[in-house]
C-alpha positions as a Markdown table, in Angstrom:
| # | Residue | x | y | z |
|---|---|---|---|---|
| 1 | Met | -16.8 | 24.9 | 125.7 |
| 2 | Asp | -15.8 | 28.0 | 123.6 |
| 3 | Asn | -17.8 | 27.2 | 120.5 |
| 4 | Met | -16.4 | 30.1 | 118.6 |
| 5 | Ala | -12.7 | 29.1 | 119.1 |
| 6 | Pro | -12.5 | 25.3 | 118.8 |
| 7 | Asn | -9.1 | 23.7 | 118.5 |
| 8 | Leu | -9.6 | 22.3 | 115.0 |
| 9 | Arg | -6.5 | 20.0 | 115.4 |
| 10 | His | -8.1 | 18.5 | 118.5 |
| 11 | Leu | -11.3 | 17.9 | 116.6 |
| 12 | Arg | -9.5 | 16.3 | 113.8 |
| 13 | Ala | -7.7 | 14.0 | 116.3 |
| 14 | Phe | -11.0 | 13.1 | 117.9 |
| 15 | Cys | -12.5 | 12.1 | 114.5 |
| 16 | Val | -9.5 | 10.0 | 113.5 |
| 17 | Val | -9.4 | 8.2 | 116.8 |
| 18 | Ala | -13.1 | 7.4 | 116.4 |
| 19 | Ala | -12.5 | 6.1 | 112.9 |
| 20 | His | -9.6 | 3.8 | 113.9 |
| 21 | Gln | -10.6 | 3.1 | 117.5 |
| 22 | Ser | -6.9 | 3.5 | 118.2 |
| 23 | Ile | -4.8 | 6.4 | 119.5 |
| 24 | Ser | -1.6 | 5.0 | 118.1 |
| 25 | Arg | -3.0 | 4.8 | 114.5 |
| 26 | Ala | -4.5 | 8.3 | 114.9 |
| 27 | Ser | -1.1 | 9.6 | 116.0 |
| 28 | Glu | 0.4 | 8.5 | 112.7 |
| 29 | Glu | -2.3 | 10.2 | 110.7 |
| 30 | Val | -2.6 | 13.6 | 112.4 |
| 31 | Phe | 1.1 | 13.9 | 113.2 |
| 32 | Leu | 0.6 | 14.3 | 117.0 |
| 33 | Ser | 2.1 | 12.2 | 119.7 |
| 34 | Gln | -0.1 | 9.7 | 121.5 |
| 35 | Pro | 0.1 | 11.7 | 124.7 |
| 36 | Ala | -0.9 | 14.8 | 122.8 |
| 37 | Ile | -3.9 | 13.1 | 121.3 |
| 38 | Thr | -4.9 | 11.7 | 124.7 |
| 39 | Gln | -4.7 | 15.1 | 126.1 |
| 40 | Ala | -6.6 | 16.7 | 123.2 |
| 41 | Ile | -9.5 | 14.2 | 123.7 |
| 42 | Ala | -9.4 | 14.8 | 127.5 |
| 43 | Lys | -9.8 | 18.5 | 126.9 |
| 44 | Ile | -12.8 | 18.1 | 124.7 |
| 45 | Glu | -14.4 | 15.7 | 127.2 |
| 46 | His | -13.7 | 18.1 | 130.0 |
| 47 | Ala | -15.2 | 21.0 | 128.1 |
| 48 | Leu | -18.3 | 18.9 | 127.3 |
| 49 | Glu | -18.4 | 17.3 | 130.7 |
| 50 | Ile | -19.0 | 13.9 | 129.2 |
| 51 | Glu | -17.0 | 10.9 | 128.1 |
| 52 | Leu | -16.6 | 10.5 | 124.4 |
| 53 | Phe | -14.7 | 7.2 | 124.5 |
| 54 | Thr | -14.6 | 4.1 | 126.6 |
| 55 | Arg | -11.0 | 3.1 | 127.2 |
| 56 | Arg | -10.2 | -0.6 | 127.1 |
| 57 | Thr | -7.0 | -2.7 | 126.7 |
| 58 | Asp | -8.0 | -3.6 | 123.1 |
| 59 | Gly | -8.7 | 0.0 | 122.0 |
| 60 | Val | -10.9 | 3.1 | 122.5 |
| 61 | Phe | -14.6 | 2.8 | 121.7 |
| 62 | Ile | -16.8 | 5.8 | 121.1 |
| 63 | Thr | -19.8 | 6.3 | 123.4 |
| 64 | Asp | -23.3 | 7.2 | 122.4 |
| 65 | Ala | -22.5 | 10.8 | 123.3 |
| 66 | Gly | -19.3 | 10.6 | 121.3 |
| 67 | Lys | -21.3 | 9.4 | 118.3 |
| 68 | Leu | -23.5 | 12.5 | 118.6 |
| 69 | Phe | -20.6 | 14.9 | 118.7 |
| 70 | Leu | -18.7 | 13.0 | 116.0 |
| 71 | Glu | -21.4 | 13.7 | 113.4 |
| 72 | Arg | -21.2 | 17.4 | 114.1 |
| 73 | Ala | -17.4 | 17.5 | 114.2 |
| 74 | Lys | -17.2 | 15.7 | 110.8 |
| 75 | Arg | -19.8 | 18.0 | 109.3 |
| 76 | Ala | -17.9 | 21.1 | 110.6 |
| 77 | Gln | -14.7 | 19.8 | 109.1 |
| 78 | Glu | -16.5 | 19.2 | 105.8 |
| 79 | Phe | -17.8 | 22.8 | 105.8 |
| 80 | Ile | -14.3 | 24.1 | 106.3 |
| 81 | Arg | -13.0 | 21.8 | 103.5 |
| 82 | Ile | -15.7 | 22.9 | 101.0 |
| 83 | Gly | -15.2 | 26.6 | 101.9 |
| 84 | Ile | -11.5 | 26.4 | 101.2 |
| 85 | Glu | -12.1 | 24.5 | 98.0 |
| 86 | Glu | -14.7 | 27.0 | 96.8 |
| 87 | Ser | -12.6 | 30.0 | 97.7 |
| 88 | Arg | -9.6 | 28.6 | 95.9 |
| 89 | Arg | -11.7 | 28.0 | 92.8 |
| 90 | Ile | -13.1 | 31.6 | 92.9 |
| 91 | Ala | -9.6 | 33.0 | 93.4 |
| 92 | Gln | -8.3 | 30.8 | 90.6 |
| 93 | Val | -5.3 | 29.6 | 92.7 |
| 94 | Lys | -2.6 | 28.1 | 90.6 |
| 95 | Ala | -1.1 | 24.7 | 91.4 |
| 96 | Gly | 1.7 | 25.0 | 93.8 |
| 97 | Ser | 0.3 | 28.2 | 95.4 |
| 98 | Gly | -0.6 | 27.8 | 99.1 |
| 99 | Phe | -1.1 | 24.4 | 100.7 |
| 100 | Asp | -3.4 | 21.9 | 99.2 |
| 101 | Asn | -4.2 | 20.4 | 102.6 |
| 102 | Leu | -5.1 | 23.9 | 104.0 |
| 103 | Asp | -8.3 | 22.4 | 105.7 |
| 104 | Gln | -5.9 | 20.3 | 107.8 |
| 105 | Leu | -3.7 | 23.3 | 108.7 |
| 106 | Val | -6.1 | 26.1 | 109.3 |
| 107 | Ser | -6.8 | 27.1 | 112.9 |
| 108 | Gly | -9.9 | 28.2 | 114.7 |
| 109 | Val | -8.4 | 31.5 | 115.6 |
| 110 | Gln | -7.5 | 32.2 | 111.9 |
| 111 | Leu | -11.1 | 31.5 | 110.9 |
| 112 | Arg | -12.5 | 33.6 | 113.7 |
| 113 | Ala | -10.3 | 36.4 | 112.5 |
| 114 | Leu | -11.6 | 36.1 | 109.0 |
| 115 | Ile | -15.2 | 36.2 | 110.2 |
| 116 | Ala | -14.6 | 39.2 | 112.5 |
| 117 | Ile | -12.9 | 41.2 | 109.8 |
| 118 | Ala | -15.8 | 40.5 | 107.5 |
| 119 | Lys | -18.2 | 41.8 | 110.2 |
| 120 | Thr | -16.3 | 44.9 | 111.3 |
| 121 | Gly | -14.2 | 45.9 | 108.3 |
| 122 | Asn | -11.4 | 46.9 | 110.7 |
| 123 | Phe | -8.5 | 45.0 | 112.3 |
| 124 | Ser | -8.8 | 46.8 | 115.6 |
| 125 | Leu | -12.5 | 46.2 | 116.0 |
| 126 | Ala | -12.2 | 42.6 | 114.8 |
| 127 | Ala | -9.5 | 42.0 | 117.5 |
| 128 | Lys | -11.9 | 43.2 | 120.2 |
| 129 | Leu | -14.7 | 41.0 | 118.8 |
| 130 | Val | -12.5 | 38.0 | 118.9 |
| 131 | Gly | -11.0 | 38.9 | 122.3 |
| 132 | Ile | -7.3 | 38.9 | 121.3 |
| 133 | Ser | -4.8 | 41.7 | 120.7 |
| 134 | Gln | -4.7 | 43.5 | 117.4 |
| 135 | Pro | -1.2 | 42.2 | 116.5 |
| 136 | Ser | -2.3 | 38.7 | 117.2 |
| 137 | Leu | -5.4 | 39.0 | 115.1 |
| 138 | Tyr | -3.4 | 40.7 | 112.3 |
| 139 | Arg | -0.9 | 37.9 | 112.4 |
| 140 | Ala | -3.6 | 35.2 | 112.3 |
| 141 | Ala | -5.3 | 36.9 | 109.3 |
| 142 | Arg | -2.1 | 37.2 | 107.4 |
| 143 | Asp | -1.0 | 33.7 | 108.2 |
| 144 | Leu | -4.2 | 32.4 | 106.7 |
| 145 | Glu | -3.6 | 34.5 | 103.6 |
| 146 | Arg | -0.1 | 33.1 | 103.3 |
| 147 | Leu | -1.1 | 29.5 | 103.8 |
| 148 | Ser | -4.0 | 29.8 | 101.4 |
| 149 | Gly | -2.1 | 31.4 | 98.6 |
| 150 | Met | -5.0 | 33.8 | 98.1 |
| 151 | Val | -5.6 | 37.5 | 98.5 |
| 152 | Leu | -8.2 | 37.6 | 101.3 |
| 153 | Phe | -8.3 | 41.3 | 102.3 |
| 154 | Arg | -8.2 | 44.6 | 100.5 |
| 155 | Lys | -8.3 | 48.2 | 101.7 |
| 156 | Thr | -11.2 | 50.4 | 100.8 |
| 157 | Gly | -12.1 | 54.0 | 101.8 |
| 158 | Gln | -14.2 | 52.6 | 104.6 |
| 159 | Gly | -11.6 | 50.1 | 106.0 |
| 160 | Ile | -10.9 | 46.5 | 105.2 |
| 161 | Glu | -13.1 | 44.2 | 103.1 |
| 162 | Leu | -12.9 | 40.6 | 102.2 |
| 163 | Thr | -12.3 | 39.5 | 98.6 |
| 164 | Pro | -15.1 | 37.4 | 97.0 |
| 165 | Ala | -13.0 | 34.2 | 97.7 |
| 166 | Ala | -12.6 | 35.2 | 101.3 |
| 167 | Glu | -16.3 | 35.9 | 101.7 |
| 168 | Val | -17.0 | 32.3 | 100.6 |
| 169 | Cys | -14.4 | 31.0 | 103.0 |
| 170 | Ala | -15.9 | 33.1 | 105.9 |
| 171 | Arg | -19.4 | 31.9 | 105.2 |
| 172 | Tyr | -18.4 | 28.2 | 105.3 |
| 173 | Ala | -16.4 | 28.9 | 108.5 |
| 174 | Lys | -19.5 | 30.3 | 110.1 |
| 175 | Leu | -21.4 | 27.2 | 109.1 |
| 176 | Ala | -18.7 | 25.0 | 110.6 |
| 177 | Phe | -18.8 | 26.9 | 113.9 |
| 178 | Ala | -22.6 | 26.8 | 113.9 |
| 179 | Glu | -22.4 | 23.0 | 113.3 |
| 180 | Leu | -20.3 | 22.7 | 116.4 |
| 181 | Thr | -22.7 | 24.8 | 118.4 |
| 182 | Gln | -25.4 | 22.3 | 117.3 |
| 183 | Gly | -23.2 | 19.6 | 118.6 |
| 184 | Tyr | -22.7 | 21.3 | 122.0 |
| 185 | Met | -26.5 | 21.7 | 122.3 |
| 186 | Glu | -27.1 | 18.0 | 121.4 |
| 187 | Ile | -24.7 | 16.9 | 124.1 |
| 188 | Glu | -26.6 | 19.1 | 126.6 |
| 189 | Glu | -29.9 | 17.5 | 125.4 |
| 190 | Tyr | -28.3 | 14.1 | 125.8 |
| 191 | Lys | -27.5 | 15.0 | 129.4 |
| 192 | Gly | -31.2 | 16.1 | 129.9 |
| 193 | Ile | -30.4 | 19.8 | 130.0 |
| 194 | Asp | -32.5 | 22.2 | 127.8 |
| 195 | Ser | -30.0 | 25.0 | 127.4 |
| 196 | Gly | -30.0 | 25.4 | 123.7 |
| 197 | Arg | -30.8 | 28.6 | 121.7 |
| 198 | Ile | -33.0 | 28.8 | 118.6 |
| 199 | Val | -33.0 | 31.9 | 116.4 |
| 200 | Ile | -36.1 | 32.4 | 114.3 |
| 201 | Gly | -36.3 | 34.9 | 111.5 |
| 202 | Thr | -39.8 | 36.1 | 111.1 |
| 203 | Met | -41.8 | 38.1 | 108.6 |
| 204 | Pro | -45.1 | 39.8 | 109.6 |
| 205 | Leu | -47.4 | 37.0 | 108.5 |
| 206 | Ala | -46.2 | 34.6 | 111.2 |
| 207 | Arg | -46.2 | 36.9 | 114.2 |
| 208 | Thr | -49.9 | 36.9 | 114.9 |
| 209 | Tyr | -50.7 | 33.2 | 115.7 |
| 210 | Ile | -48.3 | 30.6 | 114.3 |
| 211 | Leu | -45.0 | 31.8 | 115.9 |
| 212 | Pro | -46.4 | 32.7 | 119.4 |
| 213 | Thr | -48.4 | 29.4 | 119.5 |
| 214 | Ala | -45.4 | 27.3 | 118.5 |
| 215 | Ile | -43.1 | 29.0 | 120.9 |
| 216 | Asn | -45.5 | 28.7 | 123.8 |
| 217 | Arg | -45.9 | 25.0 | 123.1 |
| 218 | Ile | -42.2 | 24.2 | 122.9 |
| 219 | Leu | -41.4 | 26.2 | 126.1 |
| 220 | Glu | -44.1 | 24.2 | 128.0 |
| 221 | Lys | -42.1 | 21.1 | 127.1 |
| 222 | Arg | -38.6 | 22.6 | 127.3 |
| 223 | Pro | -38.6 | 25.6 | 129.6 |
| 224 | Gly | -34.9 | 25.9 | 129.5 |
| 225 | Val | -34.6 | 26.6 | 125.8 |
| 226 | Lys | -33.7 | 30.2 | 124.8 |
| 227 | Ile | -35.6 | 31.5 | 121.8 |
| 228 | Ser | -34.6 | 34.6 | 119.9 |
| 229 | Val | -36.9 | 36.1 | 117.3 |
| 230 | Val | -35.4 | 38.4 | 114.6 |
| 231 | Asp | -37.7 | 40.7 | 112.6 |
| 232 | Gly | -36.5 | 42.2 | 109.4 |
| 233 | Arg | -36.6 | 42.5 | 105.6 |
| 234 | Tyr | -36.7 | 39.2 | 103.7 |
| 235 | Glu | -33.3 | 39.8 | 102.1 |
| 236 | Asp | -31.7 | 40.5 | 105.5 |
| 237 | Leu | -33.3 | 37.4 | 107.1 |
| 238 | Leu | -32.3 | 35.2 | 104.2 |
| 239 | His | -28.7 | 36.4 | 104.5 |
| 240 | Gly | -28.8 | 35.6 | 108.2 |
| 241 | Leu | -30.2 | 32.2 | 107.5 |
| 242 | Arg | -27.5 | 31.4 | 104.9 |
| 243 | Tyr | -24.7 | 32.6 | 107.2 |
| 244 | Ser | -26.1 | 30.4 | 110.1 |
| 245 | Glu | -27.0 | 33.5 | 112.2 |
| 246 | Ile | -30.7 | 32.3 | 111.9 |
| 247 | Asp | -31.9 | 28.7 | 112.3 |
| 248 | Ile | -35.3 | 28.9 | 110.7 |
| 249 | Leu | -37.1 | 31.6 | 108.6 |
| 250 | Ile | -40.9 | 31.7 | 108.7 |
| 251 | Gly | -43.1 | 33.8 | 106.5 |
| 252 | Ala | -44.3 | 34.2 | 102.9 |
| 253 | Leu | -42.5 | 31.8 | 100.6 |
| 254 | Arg | -40.8 | 32.8 | 97.3 |
| 255 | Asn | -41.6 | 30.8 | 94.2 |
| 256 | Pro | -39.1 | 29.7 | 93.2 |
| 257 | Pro | -36.7 | 30.0 | 96.1 |
| 258 | Pro | -34.2 | 32.8 | 95.5 |
| 259 | Ile | -31.2 | 30.6 | 95.9 |
| 260 | Asp | -30.5 | 26.9 | 95.6 |
| 261 | Asp | -29.0 | 26.4 | 99.1 |
| 262 | Val | -32.3 | 26.9 | 100.9 |
| 263 | Val | -35.3 | 24.7 | 101.2 |
| 264 | Glu | -38.9 | 26.0 | 101.5 |
| 265 | Glu | -41.8 | 24.1 | 103.1 |
| 266 | Ala | -45.4 | 25.4 | 102.8 |
| 267 | Val | -47.4 | 25.3 | 106.1 |
| 268 | Phe | -50.6 | 27.0 | 105.1 |
| 269 | Glu | -52.1 | 29.3 | 102.5 |
| 270 | Asp | -53.0 | 32.9 | 103.2 |
| 271 | Glu | -55.2 | 35.4 | 101.4 |
| 272 | Leu | -54.9 | 39.1 | 101.1 |
| 273 | Ala | -57.8 | 41.5 | 102.1 |
| 274 | Leu | -58.4 | 45.2 | 102.0 |
| 275 | Ile | -58.6 | 46.3 | 105.7 |
| 276 | Val | -60.1 | 49.5 | 107.2 |
| 277 | Arg | -61.3 | 50.6 | 110.6 |
| 278 | Ala | -64.7 | 49.7 | 111.7 |
| 279 | Gly | -67.1 | 52.4 | 110.7 |
| 280 | His | -65.0 | 53.6 | 107.7 |
| 281 | Pro | -67.2 | 55.5 | 105.2 |
| 282 | Val | -66.5 | 53.1 | 102.4 |
| 283 | Thr | -68.1 | 50.2 | 104.4 |
| 284 | Gln | -71.4 | 51.9 | 104.0 |
| 285 | Lys | -71.4 | 51.5 | 100.2 |
| 286 | Lys | -73.4 | 48.6 | 98.7 |
| 287 | Lys | -70.8 | 48.2 | 95.9 |
| 288 | Ile | -67.3 | 49.4 | 96.3 |
| 289 | Thr | -65.6 | 50.6 | 93.1 |
| 290 | Ile | -61.9 | 51.2 | 92.2 |
| 291 | Glu | -62.7 | 54.9 | 92.2 |
| 292 | Asp | -63.9 | 54.6 | 95.8 |
| 293 | Leu | -60.7 | 52.9 | 96.8 |
| 294 | Ala | -58.5 | 55.4 | 95.1 |
| 295 | Ser | -60.2 | 58.3 | 96.8 |
| 296 | Tyr | -58.8 | 57.4 | 100.2 |
| 297 | Pro | -55.1 | 57.4 | 101.4 |
| 298 | Trp | -53.4 | 54.1 | 101.7 |
| 299 | Ile | -50.8 | 52.2 | 103.7 |
| 300 | Thr | -48.7 | 49.8 | 101.6 |
| 301 | Pro | -45.8 | 47.5 | 102.0 |
| 302 | Arg | -42.4 | 48.5 | 100.6 |
| 303 | Glu | -41.7 | 48.4 | 96.9 |
| 304 | Gly | -40.8 | 45.1 | 95.5 |
| 305 | Ser | -42.5 | 43.0 | 98.2 |
| 306 | Pro | -45.1 | 40.4 | 97.0 |
| 307 | Thr | -48.0 | 42.3 | 98.7 |
| 308 | Arg | -46.9 | 45.6 | 97.2 |
| 309 | Ile | -47.0 | 44.0 | 93.7 |
| 310 | Lys | -50.6 | 42.9 | 94.4 |
| 311 | Phe | -51.5 | 46.4 | 95.5 |
| 312 | Glu | -50.1 | 47.9 | 92.3 |
| 313 | Asp | -51.9 | 45.2 | 90.2 |
| 314 | Leu | -55.1 | 46.1 | 91.9 |
| 315 | Phe | -55.1 | 49.5 | 90.2 |
| 316 | Ser | -53.0 | 48.8 | 87.0 |
| 317 | Lys | -55.2 | 45.9 | 85.9 |
| 318 | Arg | -58.2 | 48.3 | 86.1 |
| 319 | Arg | -56.3 | 51.0 | 84.3 |
| 320 | His | -56.5 | 53.4 | 87.3 |
| 321 | Pro | -53.6 | 55.5 | 88.7 |
| 322 | Leu | -52.3 | 54.7 | 92.1 |
| 323 | Pro | -53.7 | 56.7 | 95.0 |
| 324 | Glu | -51.7 | 59.6 | 96.2 |
| 325 | Gly | -50.1 | 60.0 | 99.6 |
| 326 | Leu | -49.0 | 56.4 | 100.2 |
| 327 | Ile | -47.4 | 55.5 | 103.5 |
| 328 | Glu | -45.0 | 52.5 | 103.3 |
| 329 | Ala | -45.0 | 50.4 | 106.5 |
| 330 | Ser | -44.5 | 46.8 | 107.6 |
| 331 | Ser | -45.1 | 47.2 | 111.4 |
| 332 | Leu | -48.5 | 45.8 | 112.3 |
| 333 | Val | -48.6 | 48.0 | 115.4 |
| 334 | Leu | -48.0 | 51.1 | 113.3 |
| 335 | Ile | -50.5 | 50.0 | 110.6 |
| 336 | Arg | -53.1 | 49.3 | 113.2 |
| 337 | Gly | -52.6 | 52.8 | 114.8 |
| 338 | Leu | -52.8 | 54.5 | 111.4 |
| 339 | Leu | -55.9 | 52.7 | 110.4 |
| 340 | Met | -57.7 | 53.2 | 113.7 |
| 341 | His | -57.4 | 57.0 | 113.6 |
| 342 | Ser | -57.9 | 57.7 | 110.0 |
| 343 | Asp | -59.8 | 56.7 | 106.9 |
| 344 | Arg | -56.8 | 55.0 | 105.4 |
| 345 | Ile | -57.0 | 51.6 | 103.6 |
| 346 | Thr | -54.4 | 48.9 | 103.6 |
| 347 | Ile | -53.9 | 45.6 | 101.8 |
| 348 | Leu | -52.9 | 42.9 | 104.3 |
| 349 | Ser | -53.0 | 39.3 | 105.1 |
| 350 | Ala | -56.4 | 38.4 | 106.5 |
| 351 | His | -54.5 | 36.3 | 109.0 |
| 352 | Gln | -52.5 | 39.2 | 110.3 |
| 353 | Thr | -55.6 | 41.1 | 111.4 |
| 354 | Arg | -57.2 | 38.1 | 113.0 |
| 355 | His | -57.2 | 39.5 | 116.6 |
| 356 | Glu | -58.3 | 43.1 | 115.5 |
| 357 | Arg | -61.2 | 41.7 | 113.5 |
| 358 | Glu | -62.3 | 39.4 | 116.4 |
| 359 | Gln | -62.4 | 42.5 | 118.6 |
| 360 | Gly | -64.4 | 44.5 | 116.0 |
| 361 | Leu | -61.7 | 47.1 | 115.6 |
| 362 | Leu | -60.8 | 46.4 | 111.9 |
| 363 | Val | -62.9 | 45.0 | 109.1 |
| 364 | Pro | -62.2 | 43.6 | 105.6 |
| 365 | Leu | -63.8 | 45.3 | 102.6 |
| 366 | Ser | -66.1 | 43.4 | 100.3 |
| 367 | Phe | -64.0 | 43.8 | 97.2 |
| 368 | Asp | -62.9 | 41.0 | 94.9 |
| 369 | Leu | -59.1 | 40.9 | 94.7 |
| 370 | Gly | -59.1 | 37.8 | 92.6 |
| 371 | Asp | -56.9 | 34.9 | 93.6 |
| 372 | Thr | -54.4 | 36.2 | 96.2 |
| 373 | Arg | -53.6 | 32.9 | 97.9 |
| 374 | Arg | -49.9 | 32.5 | 98.7 |
| 375 | Pro | -48.0 | 29.9 | 100.6 |
| 376 | Ile | -46.7 | 30.7 | 104.1 |
| 377 | Gly | -44.1 | 28.4 | 105.5 |
| 378 | Leu | -40.6 | 27.6 | 106.6 |
| 379 | Thr | -37.3 | 28.3 | 104.9 |
| 380 | Thr | -34.2 | 26.5 | 106.1 |
| 381 | Arg | -30.7 | 25.8 | 104.8 |
| 382 | Gln | -30.5 | 22.8 | 102.6 |
| 383 | Asp | -27.7 | 21.3 | 104.6 |
| 384 | Trp | -29.3 | 22.1 | 108.0 |
| 385 | His | -29.5 | 19.2 | 110.5 |
| 386 | Pro | -31.7 | 20.3 | 113.4 |
| 387 | Thr | -31.2 | 19.2 | 116.9 |
| 388 | Thr | -34.0 | 17.4 | 118.6 |
| 389 | Thr | -35.3 | 20.6 | 120.2 |
| 390 | Gln | -35.1 | 22.5 | 116.9 |
| 391 | Ala | -36.9 | 19.7 | 115.1 |
| 392 | Glu | -39.7 | 19.8 | 117.8 |
| 393 | Leu | -40.1 | 23.6 | 117.2 |
| 394 | Val | -40.3 | 23.0 | 113.4 |
| 395 | Glu | -43.1 | 20.4 | 114.1 |
| 396 | Ala | -44.9 | 22.9 | 116.4 |
| 397 | Leu | -44.8 | 25.5 | 113.6 |
| 398 | Arg | -46.3 | 23.0 | 111.2 |
| 399 | Val | -49.1 | 22.1 | 113.7 |
| 400 | Ala | -49.9 | 25.7 | 114.4 |
| 401 | Gly | -50.1 | 26.4 | 110.7 |
| 402 | Cys | -52.4 | 23.4 | 110.1 |
| 403 | Glu | -54.8 | 24.9 | 112.7 |
| 404 | Leu | -55.3 | 27.9 | 110.5 |
| 405 | Thr | -56.5 | 25.8 | 107.5 |
């Protein structure tokens, strides 16, 4: 089933039939003929390759598979409704402007057009992304603007951008489509097929042990599942999570969470350490001073990151200027290479260098950093309802984290 272009009217008909257990009553509510509703449900069933209803002389009754998909369809429609409501509030739409029941009128193509324009900033590129002609995409976008009574697009020097109201609408539309994707995966799971895809956003702390351990365990149980791991800056990963491009984010938690629509769960506590290559000159000293540390070049995280703040505190609290010649890096592969072939020092999670320390390649310095404990864990959307497979991966991450404590 094309999970990026659902026929929203068909989905609404499906939900109403499920609620009334009657095609005739649903016909009156969604303004479609009974044959049209029957055909709509048949198309969804054909796409999912499963029966959603049992037909009997006294009505239509939803199947177990139908109940699974119904929850996702209802949540998708609710996301669309909230998105439209929020965008109209932001745009301060006056009474009588646009259609109050826009969530019942908007089409999947119109919402896809909105999302594509947000991503590309160009009608032509957006049309290619959606897979329709540019005139068709332009017409869909402008129809949505007319129906909503809002200004959704504005020209800039770089192309087309969405207004703040349209950005909100696009975000909730993506959440709605992601919800339907969850539904498609649950139907496949119900049929005994592991064909789902899980996208994990990861920061450096989780890449050494927790994430590979959890992935290996889930794939032993469900070899057909596709797992995609996305590395990046926290801000970029958080954006991807909130826009449903990422399912789970794992790494150092922020306290408090940066925004109220995400939920954090601590899995284990990590401590920072000063790391150098084995045989580094400073390891020969009986007592290491701040002057000793400042006399060597350093590799540090980027400015503003929690570990960088700890690094700066290390010197500022001792009233000592920062070392010169800093290299900012987050790639463990790069950091390892720089440390192995120089006398540089870095401040890193002790957990991150676990393998290198076991191999005798890198060593921690005996220097009191104070309390550097910080929670490492999972960040998910507050409204996220994982599939069975996704929930199993979350549990595998928890278990792998507990093994480090």
